[in-house]
N, C-alpha and C positions, 0 to 999 in steps of 0.2 A: 504494500500500500504506500507507494512512494509519494508522488505529488498529489494523490487524491484518494479519498475514501468516503463512501456514503453508507449510512446505516439507518434503518427504520427503528424507531423507539416505541416500546410498549411499556406503559406503567402498570405495575402490579395493582390488583384490585384493592389491596389494603392501603396502598398509597393514595389512590384516587378517592376512596371513601374517607380516609383520615384528613386529607386536604379539605374536603367538603365540610367535615365536622369542624376543623380549625377555623374555617371562614365564619361559620355560624357562631362559634364560641369566641371569635375575635382573638384567636391565638396565633402564634407564629406558624411557619410552614413545616416545622419539624414533626416527626412521627412520635407518637406517645401511646402508652397503654396497649390495648389489644391490637392496634395496627402494627406496633413494633413486634409484638409477640407473633403475629401472623408472618411477618417477614423472617423472624428468627427461625420459626418452625419450617418455613419454606427452605431456608438455607441449610437447615439440619436434616431435611428430608422427612420430617415428621408430619405426614399428611393429615392424620387425625387431629393433632393439636392445631395445625394450621386451619383446618375446616372449622373447628370450634371457635378459634379466635376471630376468623373472618366473619363467621355468622354473627358474633357479638358486635363487631364493628358495623355490619350491615344493619342490624337491629337498632343500634344507637343512632346511626346516621339517618335512618328512616324516621325515628322518633323526633330527632331534631328538626327535620323538614316539616313534620306535622306541627310542631310548635311554631315554626316560622309562618306557616299558613294561618294559624289562629291569631298570631300577633298582627299579621296583615289585615285580617278581618276586623280585629279590635280597632286598628287605626282607621279603617274605612268607615266603620260605624261611628267612631268618634267624630270624623269629619262631617258625616250626615247629621249627627246630633247637634253640632255647632251651627250647621247651615240652617236647620229648621227651628232652632231654639228649644229643643225638647229637654226635659229633665228626666233622663233615662240613665240609670247606672250601668257602667261597663266594668268588667274585671280588668285589673291591670295586666299589661303584657308580661310574659315570663321571660326573664333574661337567663337562659340556661347556664348552669354552672357545673356543679358536681352531681346533678341528679342522675339516677340510673335510668335506663330506657323504660323500665316499668313505671317509675315515678313520672317521667315525661308523658307516657301514654295515659296515666291516670289523670294528670292535669288536663290533657286534651279532652278526655272523656267528660270530665266535670265542667269544662269550659263551654263545650258545644251547646248544651241546653240553655245556658245563661245567655249565650250570644243569640240563639234562636229567639228567646224571649225578648231580648233587647231589640232585635229587628222587628218583631211583632209589635212591640210597644211604639217603636218609631213610626211604623206604618199607621197605627191607630192615631198617633198624635198628628201626623200629616193629614190623615183623613178628616179628623175633627177640625183641623186648621182650615183646610180648603173648603169643607162643607159650611163652616161658619162664615167664611168670606162670601159664599154664594147666597146663603139664606138669611143674612142679617138685615137686608133691606125690607121695605114694606112688602107684604105678601100679596102682591097683585095677582100673580100667577096662581092657578089652581083654586082660585076663590071667586072669580068672576066669569060671567058668560061672555065669550068672545065671538058670539055669532052662531053657535051651534044649537041654541035654543034651550040649553039646560045647564044648570050649575053642577059642579062636580059633586059626587056623592060624599056624604059626611065622612070625615076621617081620611079622605084621599091624600090631603096635604101631609098629614103625619106619616102616612105610609110611604109617601115619596121621600120624605126627609130620612126616614129610617133606611129605606132601600138605597138612597144615595150614599149615606154614610157607610153602609155595609159594603157597597161596591167600591167606595174610595179606599177602604182598607186593603184592597188587592193591589193598589199602586205601590210599587217598590219604593222604599223611602229614599233611595239614592238616585231616583229618576232625575234626569237633567231638568233644569229650570224651564227650558222651552217646551219640553214634553209635558211638564206639569201644567204649564199655561194652556197647552192645547186641550188638556182634560178639563181645566176650569172653564175655558171658553165654551166647550160643549155643555157642561153642566149649567152654565148661566142661562141657557135656553129654556130651562125649566120655568123661569119667571114668566115666559110667554105661553106656557102650556095651559090650556083651559080645560082639558079633559084628562081622564086617566089614560086614555089611549095615546094622546099626544105626549103625556109625561113619560109613558113607557117607551115611546119612540126616542125621546131625548136620552133616557137612561140607557137604551141600547147603544146609542152613539157614544155615550160615556164609557160603556164597557169596551167598545171597540178601540177607543183611544187609549184606554188603560192597557189593553192587550198590546197595542203598538208601542206604548211607552215602555212596558215591561220587556218586550222583545228587544228594543233598542238598548235598554239598560243591561240585559243579559249579554248582548253582543259586546257592549263596552266593557263589561266585567271580563269577558273572555279575552278581549284584546289586551286588557291590562294584565291578566294572568299570563298570556303568551309573551308579552313584553317582559314581565318579571322573570319568566323562565329563560328568555333569551339573555337577560342581564345576568342571571345566575350562571348560565352556561358560559358566558364570556368571562365572568369572574373565576369560574372553575378552570377554564382553559388558561387564564393568566397565572393562576396559582400553580397549575401543573408545569407551565413553561418556566416559571421562576424556580420551582423545585428542581427541575432538570438542570437549569443553568447553575444553580447553587451547588448541586451534587457534582456536576462536571468540574466546576471550579475547585471544589474540595478534593476530588479524586486526583486531578493533575497537580494541584499544589502539594499533595502528599507525595507525589512522584518527583518533586523538585522543580516543577515549572512555575513560572510567574504568569498568572492569568489576568489579563486586563480586557476591558471592553474594546470591541473593534469600532472603527470610525469610518467604515466604508459608506455609510449612509448618514443622513442628517441626524439620526437619533443614536445615542450610544447604548441604549438598552433594548435593542431590537433583536437580540439573540446572537450578535456577532461577538466573537472572542478572539484574542490573540494570545498564543502560548509561546513563551520564550524561556531559555535557560541560560544560566550564567556562563556555561561552557559553549554556548552557541552564538558567537558574535555575528555570524553570517547567515543564520537560519532562524526561521520562526514557523509557527503553524497557525494558519487562519482557520477558524472554525465558526460555523453558523448553525444554530438550532432553530428549526422552523416549527413554531407552534407545538413544541414538545412532542413532535411525532417523527421528526426526521433530523439527522445531523450530518453535516458535510464538513470535511476537514481537508486542508490542502497545505502541504509543506512548501514554503517559498524561500527564496534567497533574498537577503537584504542588499546584495550587490551582485552584478553578473559574474558568472564563473569565468575565469581567465586562463585556466590551465587544466591539464589532466589531473593534477593533484586536487584542484578544487572539485572536479567531478568525482574523484574517488572519495573525497570527504563527503560529498552529497550522498553517495550510496551508503556510507557509514551512518550518517545522520538519519537517513530514511529507515535503515534497519533498526536503529535505536528507537526511532519513533514508532515503528511497527510493533516492537515488543512492548513498549510502554502503553501503546494504545490498547493492546490486549489486556495488560494489567489493569488499566483504567476500566475496561469493560467489566472485569471481575468485580472491581470495587463498586461500580454502578449497579451491578446485578444484586449485590448485597443490600443496596439501598432501594431495591424494588424497581430498578430501571433496566429492562432487558433491551439489548441492541442487537438487531440482526443485520449483519453487513450485506448490503445489496450490490455493492460495486467496490472494487479496489484495484490498485496497480501494484505490481511487485517492485521492489527497490531497483532503481537503475533503468527502468523501462523508458522513461522520458527524462529529459533535462528539466531541472527544477525551474519554474517560472520565477521572475524577479517581482518582488512585492510592488504594489502600486505606489506606496509611499516612497520606495527607493527610486522608482522611475521618475516620480515627480521631483524628488530632490536632485537627481542627476540632471533633469531638464532645467531646473532653476539654476543649478551651478553652471550649465552650459550657456544659459542666457547671460549670466553675469560675466562669464569669461569672454563671450563675444562682445559684450558691451565694453569691457575694459580694452579689448583689442581695437575697437573703433575709436575710443578716446585717445589711444596712443597714436 
């Protein structure tokens, strides 16, 4: 693997799950607890112990996700409560700490009915609020004859009021303001209804608008859930990428390399690394990690080879790098990072390329030299 090597990276399930747990808990990217036990059991070939440790990690990670979902619902209901001015109690969100998966599951089970009740009370509050807005004026509707030759039957107005309030409780409390206005506009037509049949026609329109408002609200909720899932996936991918970069850095530093960010692009934290050693004045290794799934490495020269001795030294450095890359792969596997080499070159197959920085330096030096010659 002289001037180039490419390898596909696969993170162990224990690493992936533990990184997800760390994000929820607000901890660093290191492995701890059952995740570390699962990796140790994997390295020792203890399949049964690994399965048990991994199952516990999966259970804990799943329980933490359930808590996150409940916390998000508490926040959403809190926003709705503030928007409509309701006095409805909500449970405080849970900030997970040292709770066991069983304790987290028990909190979720106890919280669900409380949130259901809070949502029901918010819907009732909104229904009463909207109904009062509609029916607080003079009761001209349902009480006068508007040309059909008969007054409404006794009690029709009260029945319509009760029906309207019951229908309004179906409106989801977090429906958008314009959708609530559409419902209210339909309900206001009751003021012009002179018969029970006309009132029922208006109520049917109110039902239809509530159905439409609820459908749009559910669609918005689904969009928000999808966006939250996409954000979570992006944060997980970044945590995995950072874990791989940190593990690669540690592995090669243990082997005597100096590892620093690469600057081939505008950002220094995009997965580009440069590996150098004290005994390598003329050589370095450029490495790039793409989204924690692929690694590419290329040995380069810091200045062009000028003799056969330089080329023989290149082959020696390539062989040294080849052996140490394999040693680093073993260290990475112990950290739960498996790398499957997809492509490589044997030492000495091609001349080493000159690094871009060295070419730029030589070009600038040449320009300065030519400038001095013109001045003379």
